C-alpha positions as CSV (number, residue, x, y, z in Angstrom):
1,X,14.7,-38.1,5.1
2,X,16.6,-37.9,1.8
3,X,18.4,-34.6,1.9
4,X,19.0,-34.5,-1.9
5,X,15.3,-34.3,-2.8
6,X,14.7,-30.9,-4.3
7,X,10.9,-31.4,-4.6
8,X,10.6,-32.0,-0.9
9,X,12.7,-29.0,0.0
10,X,10.6,-26.7,-2.2
11,X,7.3,-28.1,-0.9
12,X,8.3,-27.8,2.7
13,X,9.5,-24.2,2.1
14,X,6.2,-23.3,0.4
15,X,4.2,-24.8,3.3
16,X,6.3,-23.0,5.9
17,X,6.0,-19.8,4.0
18,X,2.2,-20.0,4.1
19,X,2.3,-20.6,7.9
20,X,4.7,-17.7,8.3
21,X,2.4,-15.3,6.4
22,X,-0.6,-16.5,8.4
23,X,1.2,-16.0,11.7
24,X,2.3,-12.5,10.7
25,X,-1.3,-11.5,9.7
26,X,-2.7,-12.8,13.0
27,X,0.0,-11.1,15.1
28,X,0.1,-8.0,13.0
29,X,3.9,-8.2,12.6
30,X,6.2,-8.1,9.6
31,X,6.0,-11.4,7.8
32,X,9.8,-11.6,7.6
33,X,10.1,-12.3,11.3
34,X,8.2,-15.7,11.3
35,X,9.6,-16.6,7.9
36,X,13.2,-16.1,9.1
37,X,12.4,-18.0,12.3
38,X,10.8,-20.9,10.4
39,X,13.7,-21.0,8.0
40,X,16.2,-21.3,10.8
41,X,14.2,-23.9,12.7
42,X,13.5,-26.1,9.7
43,X,17.0,-25.7,8.2
44,X,20.0,-28.0,8.5
45,X,21.2,-26.5,11.8
46,X,18.1,-27.5,13.8
47,X,15.4,-29.9,12.5
48,X,17.0,-30.5,9.1
49,X,13.6,-30.7,7.3
50,X,14.4,-28.0,4.7
51,X,17.7,-28.6,2.8
52,X,18.2,-25.6,0.4
53,X,21.3,-27.1,-1.1
54,X,19.2,-30.0,-2.5
55,X,17.9,-27.5,-5.1
56,X,21.5,-27.0,-6.4
57,X,21.7,-24.2,-9.0
58,X,17.9,-24.2,-9.1
59,X,17.9,-22.2,-5.8
60,X,19.7,-19.3,-7.4
61,X,17.6,-19.4,-10.6
62,X,14.5,-19.3,-8.3
63,X,15.9,-16.3,-6.4
64,X,16.6,-14.3,-9.6
65,X,13.2,-14.9,-11.2
66,X,11.3,-14.4,-7.9
67,X,13.1,-11.1,-7.3
68,X,12.1,-10.0,-10.8
69,X,8.4,-10.8,-10.1
70,X,8.5,-9.1,-6.7
71,X,9.9,-5.9,-8.1
72,X,7.5,-5.9,-11.1
73,X,4.6,-6.1,-8.6
74,X,6.1,-3.3,-6.5
75,X,6.3,-1.1,-9.6
76,X,2.6,-1.8,-10.4
77,X,1.6,-0.1,-7.2
78,X,3.8,3.1,-7.5
79,X,1.7,6.0,-8.7
80,X,3.2,8.8,-10.8
81,X,1.0,11.5,-9.3
82,X,2.2,10.8,-5.8
83,X,5.8,10.6,-7.0
84,X,5.7,14.1,-8.6
85,X,4.5,15.7,-5.3
86,X,7.5,14.4,-3.4
87,X,10.0,14.0,-6.3
88,X,12.9,15.8,-4.8
89,X,13.5,13.8,-1.6
90,X,12.7,10.6,-3.5
91,X,15.3,11.4,-6.2
92,X,17.9,12.3,-3.6
93,X,17.3,9.2,-1.5
94,X,17.9,6.8,-4.5
95,X,21.0,8.7,-5.7
96,X,23.0,10.7,-3.2
97,X,21.4,8.7,-0.3
98,X,22.4,5.4,-1.9
99,X,26.0,6.6,-2.2
100,X,26.0,7.6,1.4
101,X,24.7,4.2,2.5
102,X,27.2,2.3,0.3
103,X,30.1,4.3,1.6
104,X,29.0,4.2,5.2
105,X,28.3,0.4,5.0
106,X,31.7,-0.2,3.5
107,X,33.5,1.8,6.2
108,X,31.6,0.0,8.9
109,X,32.5,-3.4,7.5
110,X,36.1,-2.4,7.0
111,X,36.7,-0.7,10.4
112,X,34.6,-3.0,12.6
113,X,34.8,-6.3,10.8
114,X,38.3,-6.0,9.5
115,X,37.3,-7.3,6.0
116,X,39.1,-6.5,2.8
117,X,38.1,-3.4,0.9
118,X,36.5,-5.6,-1.9
119,X,34.2,-7.4,0.5
120,X,33.5,-4.3,2.6
121,X,32.5,-2.3,-0.5
122,X,30.4,-5.2,-1.7
123,X,28.6,-5.3,1.6
124,X,28.0,-1.5,1.5
125,X,26.2,-1.9,-1.9
126,X,24.1,-4.8,-0.7
127,X,22.6,-2.8,2.2
128,X,21.6,0.1,-0.1
129,X,18.2,-1.5,-0.6
130,X,15.3,-1.3,1.8
131,X,12.4,-3.1,-0.1
132,X,8.7,-2.8,-0.7
133,X,8.1,-6.2,0.8
134,X,9.0,-4.8,4.2
135,X,7.9,-1.2,3.9
136,X,4.4,-2.0,2.5
137,X,3.2,-4.2,5.4
138,X,4.8,-1.8,7.9
139,X,2.9,1.2,6.6
140,X,-0.4,-0.8,6.5
141,X,0.0,-1.5,10.2
142,X,1.4,2.0,11.1
143,X,-0.3,4.6,8.8
144,X,1.8,7.8,8.7
145,X,1.4,11.2,7.1
146,X,0.6,10.8,3.4
147,X,3.8,12.5,2.0
148,X,5.9,10.5,4.4
149,X,4.3,7.3,3.3
150,X,4.8,8.2,-0.3
151,X,8.6,8.8,0.2
152,X,9.0,5.5,2.1
153,X,7.1,3.5,-0.5
154,X,8.8,5.0,-3.5
155,X,12.3,4.7,-1.9
156,X,11.6,1.0,-1.2
157,X,10.6,0.2,-4.7
158,X,13.1,2.4,-6.6
159,X,16.2,1.7,-4.5
160,X,16.0,-2.1,-4.9
161,X,16.9,-2.2,-8.7
162,X,19.4,0.6,-8.4
163,X,21.1,-1.0,-5.4
164,X,21.1,-4.4,-7.2
165,X,22.7,-3.0,-10.3
166,X,25.3,-1.1,-8.3
167,X,26.1,-4.2,-6.3
168,X,26.3,-6.3,-9.5
169,X,28.9,-4.0,-11.0
170,X,30.8,-4.0,-7.7
171,X,30.9,-7.8,-7.7
172,X,32.3,-7.7,-11.2
173,X,35.1,-5.5,-10.0
174,X,35.7,-7.6,-6.9
175,X,36.1,-10.9,-8.9
176,X,38.2,-9.2,-11.6
177,X,35.7,-9.2,-14.4
178,X,36.1,-5.4,-14.6
179,X,39.6,-4.2,-15.0
180,X,39.4,-1.2,-12.7
181,X,37.2,1.4,-11.1
182,X,36.8,3.7,-14.2
183,X,35.5,0.9,-16.5
184,X,33.3,-0.2,-13.7
185,X,31.7,3.2,-13.3
186,X,31.2,3.4,-17.1
187,X,29.6,0.0,-17.0
188,X,27.3,1.1,-14.2
189,X,26.1,4.1,-16.1
190,X,25.5,2.0,-19.2
191,X,23.5,-0.6,-17.2
192,X,21.4,2.0,-15.5
193,X,20.7,3.8,-18.7
194,X,19.9,0.7,-20.7
195,X,17.7,-0.7,-18.0
196,X,15.7,2.4,-17.6
197,X,15.1,2.9,-21.4
198,X,14.4,-0.8,-22.0
199,X,11.9,-0.7,-19.1
200,X,10.1,2.3,-20.5
201,X,9.9,0.7,-24.0
202,X,8.8,-2.7,-22.9
203,X,6.5,-1.3,-20.3
204,X,4.5,0.8,-22.8
205,X,4.4,-2.1,-25.2
206,X,3.0,-4.4,-22.5
207,X,0.5,-1.8,-21.4
208,X,-0.6,-1.4,-25.0
209,X,-1.1,-5.1,-25.4
210,X,-3.2,-5.3,-22.2
211,X,-5.3,-2.3,-23.3
212,X,-6.2,-3.8,-26.6
213,X,-9.4,-5.8,-26.3
214,X,-8.7,-8.2,-29.2
215,X,-5.1,-9.0,-28.6
216,X,-5.1,-10.9,-25.3
217,X,-8.2,-13.2,-24.9
218,X,-10.2,-12.6,-21.7
219,X,-8.8,-14.6,-18.8
220,X,-5.2,-14.7,-20.1
221,X,-4.2,-11.1,-19.1
222,X,-2.5,-12.0,-15.8
223,X,-0.4,-14.8,-17.2
224,X,0.5,-12.6,-20.2
225,X,1.8,-9.9,-17.8
226,X,3.7,-12.5,-15.8
227,X,5.3,-14.0,-18.9
228,X,6.2,-10.6,-20.3
229,X,7.8,-9.6,-17.0
230,X,10.1,-12.6,-17.0
231,X,10.9,-12.2,-20.7
232,X,11.8,-8.5,-20.1
233,X,14.0,-9.5,-17.1
234,X,15.9,-12.3,-18.9
235,X,15.9,-10.6,-22.3
236,X,17.5,-7.4,-20.9
237,X,20.0,-9.5,-18.9
238,X,21.0,-11.3,-22.2
239,X,21.5,-8.0,-24.1
240,X,23.3,-6.1,-21.3
241,X,24.2,-8.1,-18.1
242,X,22.5,-7.1,-14.8
243,X,20.0,-4.7,-16.4
244,X,16.9,-6.9,-16.2
245,X,16.1,-6.0,-12.6
246,X,15.9,-2.3,-13.3
247,X,14.0,-2.9,-16.6
248,X,11.4,-5.1,-15.1
249,X,10.8,-2.6,-12.2
250,X,10.4,0.3,-14.6
251,X,8.1,-1.8,-16.8
252,X,5.9,-2.5,-13.7
253,X,5.7,1.2,-12.9
254,X,4.6,2.0,-16.5
255,X,2.0,-0.7,-16.6
256,X,0.7,0.3,-13.2
257,X,0.2,3.9,-14.3
258,X,-1.4,3.2,-17.7
259,X,-5.1,2.4,-17.5
260,X,-5.9,-1.1,-18.7
261,X,-9.0,-3.2,-18.6
262,X,-7.4,-5.5,-16.0
263,X,-5.5,-3.1,-13.8
264,X,-7.1,-4.3,-10.5
265,X,-7.1,-8.0,-11.4
266,X,-3.5,-7.8,-12.4
267,X,-2.4,-6.2,-9.2
268,X,-4.3,-8.8,-7.2
269,X,-2.7,-11.6,-9.1
270,X,0.8,-10.2,-8.8
271,X,0.3,-9.5,-5.1
272,X,-0.8,-13.1,-4.3
273,X,2.1,-14.5,-6.4
274,X,4.6,-12.2,-4.6
275,X,3.3,-13.2,-1.2
276,X,3.9,-16.9,-2.1
277,X,7.4,-16.2,-3.5
278,X,8.5,-14.2,-0.5
279,X,7.5,-17.0,1.8
280,X,9.4,-19.6,-0.2
281,X,12.5,-17.5,-0.6
282,X,12.9,-16.4,3.0
283,X,12.5,-19.9,4.3
284,X,15.0,-21.3,1.8
285,X,17.5,-18.5,2.2
286,X,17.3,-18.4,6.0
287,X,17.8,-22.2,6.1
288,X,20.8,-21.8,3.9
289,X,22.6,-19.4,6.4
290,X,24.3,-21.3,9.1
291,X,23.7,-20.2,12.7
292,X,27.4,-20.7,13.3
293,X,28.2,-18.1,10.6
294,X,25.9,-15.5,12.2
295,X,27.2,-16.3,15.7
296,X,30.8,-16.0,14.5
297,X,30.2,-12.3,13.6
298,X,30.1,-11.6,17.3
299,X,30.1,-8.1,18.8
300,X,31.7,-6.5,15.7
301,X,28.8,-7.7,13.6
302,X,26.3,-6.1,16.0
303,X,28.4,-2.9,16.0
304,X,28.4,-2.8,12.2
305,X,24.6,-3.1,12.1
306,X,24.3,-0.4,14.8
307,X,26.4,1.9,12.8
308,X,24.1,1.4,9.8
309,X,21.0,2.1,11.8
310,X,22.3,4.9,14.1
311,X,24.8,6.7,11.9
312,X,24.6,5.9,8.2
313,X,20.8,6.0,7.8
314,X,20.4,9.4,9.6
315,X,23.3,10.8,7.5
316,X,21.7,9.5,4.3
317,X,18.4,11.1,5.2
318,X,20.0,14.4,6.2
319,X,21.9,14.7,2.9
320,X,18.8,13.7,0.9
321,X,16.2,15.9,2.5
322,X,18.1,19.2,2.9
323,X,15.8,21.9,1.5
324,X,12.8,19.7,1.1
325,X,9.3,20.4,2.5
326,X,9.6,17.5,5.0
327,X,9.7,18.8,8.5
328,X,12.2,17.7,11.2
329,X,9.7,15.1,12.6
330,X,9.2,13.5,9.2
331,X,13.0,13.5,8.6
332,X,13.6,11.9,11.9
333,X,11.1,9.1,11.2
334,X,12.8,8.5,7.8
335,X,16.1,8.3,9.6
336,X,14.8,5.5,11.8
337,X,12.9,3.4,9.2
338,X,15.1,1.5,6.8
339,X,14.4,-2.3,7.3
340,X,16.0,-4.6,4.7
341,X,14.1,-7.2,2.9
342,X,14.0,-10.1,0.4
343,X,16.1,-8.4,-2.3
344,X,19.1,-7.9,0.0
345,X,18.7,-11.5,1.2
346,X,18.5,-12.9,-2.3
347,X,21.3,-11.0,-3.8
348,X,23.6,-11.6,-0.9
349,X,23.1,-15.4,-1.3
350,X,23.8,-15.1,-5.0
351,X,26.9,-13.1,-4.5
352,X,28.2,-15.5,-1.8
353,X,28.0,-18.3,-4.2
354,X,29.8,-16.3,-7.0
355,X,32.6,-15.4,-4.6
356,X,33.0,-19.0,-3.4
357,X,33.1,-20.2,-7.0
358,X,35.8,-17.6,-7.8
359,X,37.9,-18.7,-4.8
360,X,37.5,-15.4,-3.0
361,X,37.1,-15.6,0.8
362,X,34.5,-13.7,2.8
363,X,31.4,-14.5,0.8
364,X,29.7,-16.5,3.6
365,X,30.6,-13.9,6.3
366,X,29.2,-11.1,4.1
367,X,26.0,-13.0,3.6
368,X,25.7,-13.7,7.3
369,X,26.1,-10.0,8.1
370,X,23.4,-9.1,5.6
371,X,21.0,-11.5,7.2
372,X,21.9,-10.1,10.6
373,X,21.2,-6.7,9.3
374,X,17.8,-7.8,7.9
375,X,16.8,-9.5,11.2
376,X,17.8,-6.6,13.5
377,X,16.4,-3.8,11.3
378,X,13.1,-5.7,10.9
379,X,12.8,-6.5,14.6
380,X,14.0,-3.2,16.0
381,X,12.8,-0.7,13.4
382,X,9.7,-2.5,12.3
383,X,8.8,-3.4,15.9
384,X,9.2,0.2,17.1
385,X,7.7,1.9,14.0
386,X,4.3,2.6,15.7
387,X,5.8,3.9,18.9
388,X,8.3,6.1,17.2
389,X,5.6,7.5,14.8
390,X,3.4,8.4,17.9
391,X,6.3,10.0,19.7
392,X,7.2,12.1,16.7
393,X,3.6,13.0,15.9
394,X,3.8,11.7,12.3
395,X,1.0,9.1,12.6
396,X,-1.9,9.6,10.2
397,X,-5.1,10.4,12.0
398,X,-7.2,7.3,12.8
399,X,-10.2,6.4,10.6
400,X,-12.1,9.6,10.8
401,X,-12.8,10.7,7.2
402,X,-16.2,10.3,5.6
403,X,-15.5,9.8,1.9
404,X,-18.6,10.7,-0.1
405,X,-18.9,9.6,-3.8
406,X,-20.7,12.4,-5.7
407,X,-20.4,16.1,-5.0
408,X,-23.8,17.4,-6.1
409,X,-25.9,19.7,-4.0
410,X,-27.5,17.1,-1.7
411,X,-24.1,15.5,-1.0
412,X,-22.6,18.9,-0.3
413,X,-25.4,19.6,2.2
414,X,-24.7,16.3,3.9
415,X,-21.0,17.2,4.0
416,X,-21.8,20.6,5.6
417,X,-23.8,19.0,8.4
418,X,-21.2,16.3,9.0
419,X,-18.5,19.0,9.2
420,X,-20.5,21.0,11.6
421,X,-20.8,17.8,13.7
422,X,-17.0,17.5,13.9
423,X,-16.5,15.0,11.1
424,X,-13.8,15.3,8.4
425,X,-15.4,15.0,5.0
426,X,-13.9,14.3,1.6
427,X,-15.5,14.1,-1.8
428,X,-14.7,11.9,-4.8
429,X,-16.1,12.9,-8.2
430,X,-15.2,12.8,-11.9
431,X,-17.1,16.0,-12.8
432,X,-14.8,19.1,-12.7
433,X,-17.7,21.4,-12.0
434,X,-18.8,19.4,-9.0
435,X,-15.2,19.2,-7.7
436,X,-14.8,22.9,-8.0
437,X,-18.0,23.6,-6.1
438,X,-16.9,21.3,-3.3
439,X,-13.5,22.9,-3.1
440,X,-15.0,26.4,-2.9
441,X,-16.9,25.2,0.2
442,X,-13.6,24.1,1.7
443,X,-13.8,20.3,1.3
444,X,-11.0,18.0,0.3
445,X,-11.7,16.7,-3.2
446,X,-10.3,13.7,-5.2
447,X,-10.9,14.1,-8.9
448,X,-11.4,10.9,-10.9
449,X,-13.4,7.8,-11.4
450,X,-14.0,6.6,-7.8
451,X,-14.6,3.0,-9.0
452,X,-10.9,2.8,-10.1
453,X,-8.6,1.4,-7.5
454,X,-6.1,4.1,-8.3
455,X,-8.5,6.8,-7.4
456,X,-9.5,5.0,-4.2
457,X,-5.8,4.7,-3.3
458,X,-5.3,8.4,-3.9
459,X,-8.2,9.1,-1.6
460,X,-6.5,6.8,1.0
461,X,-9.7,5.0,1.8
462,X,-7.7,2.8,4.2
463,X,-8.0,5.8,6.6
464,X,-11.7,6.4,6.1
465,X,-14.2,5.8,8.9
466,X,-17.0,5.4,6.3
467,X,-17.8,5.7,2.6
468,X,-21.0,7.1,1.3
469,X,-22.3,6.4,-2.2
470,X,-24.5,9.4,-3.0
471,X,-25.0,9.7,-6.7
472,X,-28.2,9.3,-8.8
473,X,-27.0,5.9,-9.9
474,X,-27.8,3.1,-7.4
475,X,-25.5,0.5,-9.0
476,X,-22.5,2.9,-8.8
477,X,-23.3,3.8,-5.2
478,X,-23.5,0.1,-4.2
479,X,-20.3,-0.9,-6.1
480,X,-18.4,2.0,-4.5
481,X,-19.4,0.8,-1.0
482,X,-18.6,-2.8,-1.8
483,X,-15.1,-2.1,-3.2
484,X,-14.2,0.3,-0.4
485,X,-15.1,-2.4,2.1
486,X,-13.4,-5.3,0.3
487,X,-10.3,-3.5,-0.9
488,X,-9.7,-1.0,1.9
489,X,-11.4,-2.6,4.9
490,X,-13.6,0.5,5.4
491,X,-15.7,-0.4,8.5
492,X,-18.9,1.4,7.6
493,X,-20.6,1.9,4.2
494,X,-23.7,3.9,3.3
495,X,-25.6,3.7,0.0
496,X,-28.3,6.0,-1.3
497,X,-31.1,4.4,-3.2
498,X,-33.2,6.4,-5.6
499,X,-35.9,3.7,-5.8
500,X,-37.1,0.7,-3.8
501,X,-37.4,-1.5,-6.9
502,X,-34.7,-2.5,-9.3
503,X,-31.3,-4.2,-9.4
504,X,-30.2,-2.7,-6.0
505,X,-32.6,-3.2,-3.1
506,X,-32.4,-2.7,0.7
507,X,-32.2,-6.4,1.0
508,X,-29.2,-6.5,-1.3
509,X,-27.5,-3.8,0.7
510,X,-28.0,-5.8,3.8
511,X,-26.4,-8.8,2.3
512,X,-23.3,-6.8,1.4
513,X,-23.2,-5.2,4.9
514,X,-24.0,-1.7,3.7
515,X,-26.6,0.6,5.2
516,X,-29.4,2.3,3.3
517,X,-28.6,6.0,3.6
518,X,-31.2,8.5,5.0
519,X,-34.4,7.4,6.6
520,X,-35.5,5.6,3.4
521,X,-34.9,5.7,-0.4
522,X,-34.9,9.2,-1.8
523,X,-34.7,10.8,-5.3
524,X,-31.2,12.1,-5.1
525,X,-31.3,14.1,-8.3
526,X,-34.6,15.8,-7.4
527,X,-33.3,16.9,-4.0
528,X,-30.1,18.3,-5.6
529,X,-32.3,20.4,-7.9
530,X,-34.2,21.6,-4.9
531,X,-31.0,22.6,-3.1
532,X,-29.8,24.3,-6.3
533,X,-33.0,26.4,-6.5
534,X,-32.9,27.4,-2.8
535,X,-36.1,25.5,-2.0
536,X,-34.6,23.6,1.0
537,X,-34.0,24.6,4.6
538,X,-32.1,22.5,7.1
539,X,-33.6,22.3,10.5
540,X,-32.9,20.5,13.8
541,X,-35.4,18.1,15.3
542,X,-35.5,16.1,18.5
543,X,-36.9,12.6,19.0
544,X,-39.5,12.3,21.7
545,X,-40.9,8.8,20.9
546,X,-43.5,7.7,18.4
547,X,-46.7,5.6,18.7
548,X,-45.9,2.0,17.8
549,X,-48.5,1.9,15.0
550,X,-46.8,4.9,13.4
551,X,-43.2,3.7,13.9
552,X,-43.9,0.3,12.4
553,X,-46.1,1.5,9.5
554,X,-44.8,0.9,6.0
555,X,-43.8,3.9,3.9
556,X,-46.9,5.3,2.1
557,X,-46.9,6.2,-1.5
558,X,-47.1,9.9,-2.1
559,X,-45.2,13.0,-1.5
560,X,-45.2,13.3,2.3
561,X,-42.0,11.2,2.6
562,X,-40.4,13.2,-0.2
563,X,-41.0,16.5,1.6
564,X,-38.0,15.9,3.9
565,X,-34.7,14.0,4.3
566,X,-33.2,13.2,7.7
567,X,-29.5,13.8,6.8
568,X,-27.8,13.0,10.1
569,X,-28.5,12.0,13.7
570,X,-26.8,13.4,16.8
571,X,-26.5,11.4,19.9
572,X,-24.4,13.2,22.5
573,X,-21.2,14.2,20.8
574,X,-21.7,11.6,18.0
575,X,-22.8,12.9,14.6
576,X,-23.3,10.3,11.8
577,X,-25.3,9.9,8.6
578,X,-28.9,8.7,9.1
579,X,-29.7,5.3,7.8
580,X,-32.9,3.4,7.4
581,X,-32.5,0.8,10.2
582,X,-31.4,3.4,12.8
583,X,-33.3,3.0,16.1
584,X,-33.9,6.4,17.6
585,X,-33.9,7.0,21.3
586,X,-35.5,9.8,23.3
587,X,-33.2,12.8,23.3
588,X,-31.6,12.0,19.9
589,X,-31.5,15.0,17.5
590,X,-31.4,15.0,13.7
591,X,-30.5,17.5,11.0
592,X,-33.4,17.4,8.5
593,X,-33.6,18.9,5.0
594,X,-37.1,20.2,4.5
595,X,-38.7,21.1,1.2
596,X,-40.0,24.6,1.9
597,X,-43.1,24.4,-0.3
598,X,-44.1,21.2,1.6
599,X,-42.9,22.4,5.0
600,X,-46.3,21.8,6.7
601,X,-46.6,18.2,5.4
602,X,-43.0,17.5,6.3
603,X,-43.4,18.7,9.9
604,X,-46.7,16.8,10.3
605,X,-45.1,13.5,9.1
606,X,-42.0,13.9,11.2
607,X,-44.1,14.7,14.3
608,X,-46.1,11.5,13.7
609,X,-42.8,9.6,13.6
610,X,-41.7,11.1,16.9
611,X,-39.6,14.0,15.7
612,X,-40.4,17.5,16.8
613,X,-38.5,20.8,16.3
614,X,-35.6,21.1,18.7
615,X,-36.1,24.0,21.1
616,X,-32.4,24.6,21.3
617,X,-32.2,25.5,17.6
């Protein structure tokens, strides 16, 4: 095998990256673990299949551009609304907390490794970062309390560019490009300020281009955003060195929080691209680190990583969260979770090359310690995240919420019955009046267009047991159910149909694995009016069995089936929404909304179907 073939090195790294991600998904572990293992196994120290040095300078160009794309994608998923609610601890973690980590990491390297102050301080700045590529998958596997998840996600995204800029300035001082500490600090402030302002300006400009319908032709939006992100990154670096990484992150945050016509498609495209880049980079960078270098760190290296995990991180969190609303359990969990990711690996490899070129010893050892930190923090902290969350009691409740789209009177009535049955209910609605009515009845409400991914994310549908589309619009109900299942893996979806003919049919719902809500199609708007006028009473019925000819009879035209709605069924302690294909068993009970003027017809029809008034209610 010709070790100087860069095309082969890249192709093998890409293939290994795909295998690593697939393995991680199947085993439900952080993808970094199999990627690091594959990089080491396929690298020069073992099989020798992947030769990163064959890429030459192209390796470091790839690292820089990939990190820019990864951080742009991270910014796209950071929501301003969630940031505002937890702004204080987030702000402190990326400022005062970053200083604590840099100082603590530098002291650990100096005292335990015996390195020079220059290399020690450089190591301290490199381990400031945590990274969205590690935190995101971890939180998907281990859901925690919403505000705790917000703090961890925001820290992971915002600390990367800040840590990278701080490390870049420190490197300039170490190699003598900056005359002394004072000019270095001044350069740091200039870089941070320029990167933030440039990111805002270019971010709003890109968002405006993507919003305009006649500027970017349909189908070219994703590639436009990708090209713009790389131009922002390299353009800002050309104007003021080392500012592109912050500018591209801020731009991503702006674009992600400005509504455009391709918000969801853009996020999907960037996410898939990021997954591919992470796979390639980790395999190449892990292969580039010699096992001999890591082994040479010995016990002092393990002690330095232990100091970061057990001393520096808890001190960082304590300083950053004093006076915040986070309780001691949440602060303890923050103190434990700080795995490092691709940004630390990429920058460490770049800096090691710069130090070697400048004739400064210690670059390879520093890179090895960074990779040891990544490996240990991902294995130990990532592997124990679920156990620690359970012990501290900060795990988010399992999938237990019923998220109902539409908060009109019929939906509120269904919510009341589900709540009485022990279910947690939440409403999504874009009508302020409907939201206010739901809140007055004690329900959790998410205001906004529920078909937007941002609104669904605010509702945290990944924690929903079921979604229920219950508006007068069949298409909206069906789309809500489909999106919640595809994007958030909601296990059950229910859709109310206002008619049996039209674009959305029971057969269509069956194909998209949704259930037809209630015992059959109902006129949602008419029933909401009935509830509004006080013409409905909710009663309890028990199933005693129905004659076969009645049970199998097709729905008859007329009003008898419009005189009632079976809202929920109750089987033992289970309470769930009624659906058309539900097969009742003797002893099941149901909560039924009966139209009072047609009460006799409703009771007669229900009795013919095997439902009789429950004697216990």
